[in-house]
N, C-alpha and C positions, 0 to 999 in steps of 0.2 A: 504492499499500500504505499502510495504518496508521502511522505513525511509530514506534507504541509495540508493533511486532508483537511483538518481541522477548519481550513480556510481556503477552502477548494473544493469539496464534498456537499452534496445538498445537507440542509441541517440533520434529519432523521439516522440516517447513516452514520454519520459523522458524531452525532453524539451516542449513538449506541453502539460504534466501532471503539471506541475510547473506552467508555463507563462500564463496557460487557468483560471486558479483561478484569479492571479494577473490581468489580462487584464478585466476579468471582472469586477473585485474591481474596477481598475482604471477607467474605464468606469462609473463605478456608481457614482464615484466621480466627473468627469466629465461631466454627466448626471444632478446630482444635480447642476453643478457649471451652468450649463445651464439653470435647471431652474431659477436660480436668474436670470440670464438675462431676459427671458420669462417674468416673474412677474414682474420685475422692469420693464421692456418695455411695457409691456400691463396693468398695473395697475397704474404708475406713470405719463410715457413716455419716449419718446427719449430720451430726455435731462439726465434724469434718469439713462437711459441704457449707455448715452455716460460717466455719470460721474460713474458707475460702470467699465466701459471699462477703463477709464484714470486708476484708482487704479489697474484694475487687468496686466496690466502688470508689476507694483511694485512688486504686493504679490505673482505673479507668480515668481519673483525672490526668495524671501522667500521660496516657496514651493518647488523650485527646489534646493535650501542650503541645507532644510531639508530631502529631499528625496536622494540628492546626498552624504552628509554626512552620514546619513544611509547607502546607498550603500557600502562607501566605507568604513567604518569599520564593514561592516557585511562581507568583503571580507577576515578579519582574523578569523572573526566569522566561515565562510565558513571551510576557510581552517582548523581548530581546529577541526570543526565536521567530516571533512572528515579524517581525522589523527584518528580520538576518543580520541583526546585529550580535555574531558570534564572540565575539570579544567580551561585550557586556554579557552577554550570556554567561558564559565559563566564569567570568569573574562572580558573577552576582552566586553562582552555587558554592565553589570554593570559599566564599564571604560567608554565606549562609552555614555550610558545614562546619565554620570555624567558630561563628556566635555559637549554636546549640550544640557544638561539643562541650562548649565551658558552662553554657546552661544548666546540660545533662547534669555535670560530675556536682554542682552548686548543687542542683533538686537531690542527688542522691546523698550527697552528705547530709543535706537537712533533715531527707526523711529519714534516713538511719537514726539519727539523734535523736527525734523527734517520734519516731513512730508508737511507741507505749503511749505515750500522752494524746497521740491523734485518736487513737481506739479508743482511749478511754473516752475522750470528748466525745467521739461518736456513739457513745452508749451502749459499744460493745460489749453484748453478756460474758459475763467474767467466765461461766465454764468455759466458753470459745476462744477467749484472748488469745490465751500462750500460744495456741498454735495461729491465729490470725497476725502477733508481732512474728511468729518465724517466716511466715509466709511473705510477710510484706519488707522485713528486712532481705530477703534472698532478691528479692525482685527488686529492690532499690539499689542493690548491686549492680543489675545488669542494664540500669536506664540507659547509659551511655549507647549500649549498642543499640536500645529499643527508639532512641532519638535520630542514629544514625542511621537506620532502618530504614525510619519515615521518612526524614529529609530526602533520601534519596529517593524514594518511591517515588514523591514529588517532584523531584527532579527528572525523572524518567517519564511521568506524567506530562509534565509541562512540556515535554519535546514530542507529544504524541506516541510514546513507546510503553502503554500503561500494559504490554503483554508481558515484561522485562519483571514489573513485580509481580504478577499473577506466576509465573513460573517459579519466582525465589518462595512466595509465600505458600503455592503447593507442595516443595520441595520442604520449607519449614513447617509446618501442619503435620506432613505425615512426619518428620524426623521427631516434633514433639510428642504424637503421639505413640509413637514406638517408646520413646524415654520415658512417658509417665507410665505404660506397662511397666515397664521394667524396674522403674525405680519404685512406683508406687505398692504395684501388684506383688512382685516378683520380690524384691530387696526390702519391702517394708518400712522406705522411709518415711511413709505419712505425708503431711501434706509439704514437708520439706522436699521432699521428692518431685512433688509437682511443680514447685516453685524453680528447682534447679534444671528439671526437663524444658520450662519455657525459658528459662539464660539462657542456656547453652544451645539451643534452637535458634534463638532469636539472634545471639552470639555468631554463628555460623554464617546466617543468612547476611549479616550486616556485613560481614567481611565478603564474601563471596559478592555485592551487591557493589561493594566501592569499585572491587577489580571490574568488573562487567563496566561500571561509569568511566572510569579512567581507559578504558577501550573504546568504548563510544564516543568520547569526546575528541579521540583520532580524528573523528571523520569530517571535524570541523576544524580546519586551517587555521584563523584568526589564533591568536593566543594572546591574555594580558601580558601585562608585564610583570604584574603581582599577583599573590595568592588572596589577599585582604584588602578590603577596600573601606576605610575609616566613612566613607562619604555615604555609603551603601548601608549603613547600620540606621540610619535615618529612617529611609525609604522602608527597608527590610522591617524595622520594628513598627513604622506605620502600619504596614499591610499586615503583619504577623499576631502582633497582639489581637487585635479583632478577631483574626480569625481563629486564637486559641480560644479569644472568649466565647466562639461562636461556639468551636468542638467543645469546648469545657462547659457550656451550657446543660446540658444534657449530663454530664458527669458529675458538676459541680454540685448542681440539683440532685443527683442521686446520691453523692454522699450528704450532703446536709438533710434530705429527707428520711437518709436510711437509718440518721439519728433517733428518727422518729418512728422508723419501724422497728428498730434494737429493742425501742421500749417495750413494745410489742412480746419480746422474749424471743428465745432461739428457735424455736418453732416456725412462727411467723416467719423469722430471717429467715429460714433454710427454705419456706412456702418461697416468698419474695426474691431469692437470688437465684430460684431455678427458673421463674419468671422472666425474670431482669434478663437472662440467658437469652432466653428466646425473642424477646424483644429486640435487644440487640442484634441477631439474626434477622430480624424484620427492617432495623432501619438500615442495613448494610446497603441494598439496593437504593432508595433514597437518598443516602450519604453520596453514592456513586455520581448519580446522574446530576445531582448538585454541582460535586468537583468535577467534572465534566462539563458544566456548564460555567465555571470559573475560568479554566484552560479554555474552553473556546471563546469567550467572550475577552480575555485580553489578547489572544493570537487575532483574534478579528480583529479589536481595537489600535492593535498594532500594525497590522495590514490595512486600517483603514475601513474597515467592510462593518460599517454601525448597523447597514439594513440585516445582516446576517445575523448579528446578536437577538436583534428584537426576535425575527422569524424562530431561531431556536430557540428562545425561552418559548415562544408559543407550543413550539412540537415538543418541550421538557413536558408541559403541563399532560398531554395525552399520553405521554408515557409512563410518567406518576400514578394518572388516574389506573392506568390498567395495572400496573404495580400492585397499589392496594387494594386491588379487587382479589387479586391472586393471595397475598399476604393475608385476606381476612378468613379467608376458606377454610385452611386449614385449622388455624387456629380457635377458629366458632367448632368446627365441626370434630375435631381429634385434640380438644383442651385438656382432656382426662390424661390422655394416655402419653402427650407430651411431656406433663408435669411428672408421669406415673416415672418416664424416662431416667429421671434426674435421680427421684426419691424411692424407688425400688419399692419391695415389699416392707423393708422398716420403716417408710416415712408415715409420720402419725398424720391422724386426718386435719390438724390444725392446719399442719405444712402444706399438704393437699390442696384443702378449701383456700389457702391464701393467693396459692402459686394459680390454682385454677380461676378466683375470680378475677385478679388480674390480668390475665391474659385473655379473658374471655370477654371483658372492657375494651381493652385497647385494640382488638380487632378491626373494632370499626373506624378507628379514629387514624389512622397510619396515611388518609392523604391527607391531613393537614401537614405532617412533618414533610411528606415530599413535597407541598407547594411552597411551603417554608425555606427549604434546602435547595430548589432552584433558583428562588429568588433572591436568596444569602450569597448561592453562588454566581450569579450575577453583578448583584454590587461589591462581591470580595473581587471578581476579577476586572472590574471596570476600576479597581481602587477608590469606588465610593464606599467609605469607611464607618463613617458618622450614623446614618440611619441602620445601618448595618448593626452597630455597636449597639444603640440603644434599642435596636428592638429583640435582640438575645438578651439585655438587663431583663427587658420587662420578662420576657418569657421566663428567665431562671427566677426573678422577684415573684412572679404568682406560683408558681411553683411550691417555692420556698415557706412560703407565706399560707398559704391555704391548708399544706400540711402542718405545718408547726399551729396554725391556728385550731383547723378546723378537726384533724386528725384525736387531739386525745379527747375531744368533746362527741366525737358522731364517730370514732370508730376510723380500723384503716383503709378503709373504702376510701379516703379523703384522700390517701396519698395518692391514688392514681387518677382520682379525678380530677386533680390537676392539671394532669400533663397535659391532654389536647387543649384545655382551656389555654393552656403557656403559649404551644404549637401556633393556637389560631392565630392569637394575638400578636406572636413574632410575624406571621405571615402580613395581616393586614398592617402594621407598620412598614414593615420592609418593602410591600407591595406599593404603598404609599410611596417612597421614596424611588423605587423603580418608575412610577408615573409621572413623577416631577419630570423625569429625565436628566437632572443634574449628572447621572451616573456615563453620559455620552463623553462627558469635555475631563473626567478626574484622570486617567492614567496616562502618564508622559512618559513616553523611553526616551535616553538620551543615549 
């Protein structure tokens, strides 16, 4: 396929060609995370699943920071690629890698130092606290690999090479599941084994990804005279920070809301954790279309083709509507079987009821996050971050406030009732930003 297909092919095949490999890759990533939970829940027990679930909300925040940072930084890379300014493209890549390597080391040190206090502050049940801390500390050791891999994936996506992250994720997923089985089921290493399996799989994938990048960049003749540009730090930060906020909205909200869920006990936490794994899988295709819209927008603005951006945006609505329908059907028809997959025969009635209640309610509302993702993707790709940032802050605020105020009064169900309300509010604000047309003059490629 033409390396410039995002600015030459029709919007529907261009968006699908870009997003499908990314979608499949992210699904593999979620599947091996789900396998993590299934193996832990089946071979160790419900409390171990709750421990991994208690850690998951926090680890998801760091994953969101890594993905958001990479996506934000890749907007400059996409724009430079669309403008055929390969020297600027290479400089933005190397600068981004150096920035986020430093960030990942700082965050890892912060996490290792405060993991106990963070989990206690989140009301983690005492019966699972020790295992949750163990899992989290090992996870923090692998943060540099996590950031490196996700930034590199965004770089490949910004150049239209979304199949490379797909192949690496398939490899990493299979390796992670194999290591899970060996370390948890065979060696009896408990939740620590699951954490080490993830670290090793991510580390190997990150190194291979970096080697492929070096080889890929040889195809572009222009080479910058340095690896790091202080002048790029501000625009990268200006694009990355709102992207981190957008990616983190769900994860930060989940972490804060989980402190409310934790107060309902370990059984409710286990059921909630199982349902969240399923929700994360359901969100993957919506996020992939949103990310595709971001690169599509940046490349076409860089090429001076604003009309294609609008056509692509309208096309994306049809795509997410179809995906929302496909997601809803299995969640509504097979919710019992899906939650049982995590909890097994040892799962308590309270855990099963919590998981089933959450996932059957959410199945009807994924269209909202799809509309939010593609609109946010267009604004991010154009560099119009003000409205984008406000919309995601409103989303986060609604989720947290409704859960904290109403769940203690009316029950745990208020935790998930808040989610589609936040998504819908986010879309309304972001769509208003799109409708103003200000995004058309934001991105500048130098």
